[in-house]
C-alpha positions in Angstrom: 123.5 99.0 183.0 119.9 98.2 183.0 119.4 94.8 184.1 115.3 94.8 183.0 116.4 93.6 178.9 116.2 97.2 177.8 119.5 98.2 176.2 121.3 101.5 177.9 124.0 102.5 175.3 125.0 105.3 177.3 125.5 103.2 180.6 127.1 101.0 177.9 130.1 103.3 176.9 130.2 104.6 180.5 131.0 101.1 181.8 133.6 100.5 178.9 135.5 104.1 179.3 134.6 105.3 175.4 132.6 108.5 174.3 129.3 107.9 172.4 130.9 109.4 169.3 134.4 107.2 169.6 135.3 105.3 166.4 134.2 101.5 166.5 137.6 100.5 166.5 138.1 102.1 170.1 134.8 100.6 171.0 135.6 97.2 169.9 139.2 97.6 172.3 137.6 98.9 174.7 134.5 96.5 174.7 137.6 93.3 174.2 138.9 94.8 177.1 136.1 94.8 179.5 134.9 91.6 178.5 138.5 90.1 179.4 138.1 91.4 182.7 134.6 89.9 183.3 135.3 86.6 182.0 134.5 83.4 184.5 138.1 82.1 183.7 139.6 85.7 185.5 137.3 85.6 188.4 138.5 84.8 191.8 136.5 82.6 194.2 134.0 85.2 196.2 133.6 87.5 193.0 130.5 89.5 192.1 127.7 86.8 191.2 126.3 89.3 188.7 129.9 89.1 186.8 128.1 86.7 184.2 125.0 88.3 183.7 126.8 91.7 183.3 129.1 89.9 180.7 125.8 88.5 178.7 124.3 92.1 178.9 127.5 93.8 177.6 127.7 90.9 174.3 124.1 91.9 173.5 124.9 95.7 173.9 127.6 95.4 171.7 126.1 93.3 169.0 123.4 95.7 168.8 125.4 98.8 169.1 127.7 97.3 166.2 124.7 96.6 163.8 123.1 100.0 164.5 126.8 101.2 163.3 126.3 99.1 160.0 122.7 100.2 159.1 122.9 104.5 160.2 126.7 104.9 160.0 126.6 106.2 163.8 126.6 104.6 166.8 123.5 104.9 168.6 123.4 107.6 171.2 124.7 109.9 168.9 123.4 112.9 167.3 122.9 112.4 163.4 124.6 114.5 161.3 122.2 115.8 158.7 124.4 116.1 155.3 122.9 118.5 153.1 123.7 118.2 149.2 125.2 121.3 147.2 122.8 122.3 144.6 125.0 123.0 141.8 123.4 125.9 139.7 124.8 125.4 136.0 125.7 128.8 134.9 125.2 129.6 131.3 128.2 129.4 129.5 129.9 132.8 128.7 128.8 134.7 125.4 130.8 134.6 122.8 132.9 137.9 122.3 131.5 140.4 119.5 133.7 139.9 116.2 134.9 143.1 115.4 133.6 144.4 111.6 136.0 143.4 108.9 138.4 145.7 107.9 139.5 146.5 104.2 143.0 145.9 103.6 144.7 149.4 102.5 145.4 147.6 98.8 141.6 146.9 98.2 140.7 150.6 99.4 143.2 152.4 97.2 141.8 150.0 94.2 137.8 150.8 95.0 139.0 154.6 95.5 140.5 154.5 91.7 137.6 152.6 90.5 134.9 155.3 91.9 137.1 157.6 90.3 137.3 156.4 86.9 133.8 155.6 86.8 133.2 159.8 88.1 135.6 161.0 85.5 134.0 158.6 82.6 130.7 160.3 83.8 131.7 163.6 84.0 133.2 163.4 80.1 130.4 161.1 78.7 128.7 163.5 76.4 126.9 161.4 74.4 124.1 162.1 76.0 124.2 166.1 76.9 125.6 166.4 73.6 124.6 164.1 71.1 122.7 166.0 68.4 118.8 165.5 68.1 117.1 165.3 64.8 113.9 167.0 63.9 112.9 166.7 60.6 116.1 166.7 58.7 117.5 169.8 60.4 120.0 168.5 63.2 119.6 170.6 66.2 122.7 170.7 68.5 122.9 170.4 72.5 125.7 172.4 72.8 126.0 175.9 74.0 126.9 178.8 70.8 127.4 182.5 71.6 125.7 184.6 69.0 129.1 186.2 67.7 130.1 182.9 66.3 127.1 182.3 64.7 127.4 184.2 62.1 130.5 181.7 61.4 128.1 178.7 61.4 127.2 176.8 57.7 123.9 177.4 56.6 121.6 174.4 56.4 119.3 173.2 54.2 115.9 171.5 54.7 115.5 169.3 52.0 112.3 167.9 52.9 110.6 171.4 52.8 113.0 173.2 50.2 113.8 175.9 52.4 117.2 177.4 53.6 117.4 178.6 56.7 120.5 180.4 59.0 122.3 178.0 61.2 121.7 179.7 64.1 118.1 179.6 64.1 117.6 175.8 64.0 121.0 175.1 66.4 122.7 173.0 63.9 125.5 170.6 64.4 128.5 172.6 64.3 132.1 170.5 63.9 136.0 171.6 64.8 137.6 172.4 61.6 140.7 173.5 60.3 141.0 176.4 60.8 138.5 177.7 63.4 139.9 179.8 66.3 140.0 179.2 69.8 136.7 181.3 70.9 134.9 179.1 68.4 136.4 175.4 69.7 135.9 176.9 73.4 132.3 177.3 72.3 132.0 173.9 71.5 133.9 171.9 73.8 134.2 174.1 76.8 137.6 175.2 78.4 140.4 172.6 77.9 141.5 170.1 81.2 145.0 171.5 80.8 146.8 173.7 77.7 150.4 173.8 76.8 151.1 176.5 74.4 148.8 176.0 71.3 148.3 172.7 72.8 144.8 171.9 74.3 144.2 168.6 76.2 140.5 167.3 76.8 141.2 164.3 79.0 142.8 161.7 76.2 141.6 163.8 73.0 143.2 167.0 72.0 143.3 170.1 69.5 146.7 171.7 68.1 146.6 175.6 67.0 148.9 177.6 64.7 148.6 181.4 65.3 145.7 180.5 67.2 143.6 178.3 64.4 143.0 174.9 64.5 145.5 172.9 62.8 145.5 169.5 63.8 143.1 167.2 66.4 143.1 163.5 68.1 139.5 162.5 69.1 139.4 159.7 71.7 136.1 157.2 71.6 136.6 157.9 75.8 136.0 161.8 75.4 135.0 162.5 71.4 135.4 165.7 70.2 133.1 167.6 68.4 134.5 166.4 64.6 133.8 164.8 61.9 136.3 161.9 62.2 139.6 161.3 64.8 142.0 163.3 62.7 141.9 165.7 60.2 141.2 164.4 56.9 145.1 166.0 55.6 146.4 164.3 59.1 144.3 160.8 58.7 147.4 159.2 56.7 149.9 160.3 58.9 
């Protein structure tokens, strides 16, 4: 210990028998034991006269050491431990998984295909625009093919505005299916049937029947109209 008034903590630790990095409880216990040994009541005659001065210096050094510990969290003479605070890096939240595209149910897909097929069938069989007759003056021009050998069977068409009679093939009149018409003429007007069953020809919801190769009956549906004057022949209308 330095008796000049300057505290020597390392000498203090050595005197009481502890290490500089000991715990405060260890320092306290060692200090009390050393003080008890140097106390005047326990000194015999002829003891070291400097014991009282040493005891005072011990007291002052211990008080300073504890004050230092309460202020800095360590005993004097020890190396300060630098505490580093870990910097937390906040990672961005994980991206939400991409949603799989919604799938149509099998039932919805079937209905959609049926709807598309129906629209295509109606468009293919809608002859209101392709076979509707065009009127030029008082002459009706039919928009359906008529072969040359069938033109002789067509009736004459009279243009009343000019008082003249013209052959039906030269003015393309509107031809109609009539009872007794042969199959070739019907095919020239309606085209090939969708399905045949003997003398029964089907044109979608409409149909035509033949007897001995000539028209005997028909039905013209609004969904697929035939080239006829009425939905049924006049002779069959009452049936």
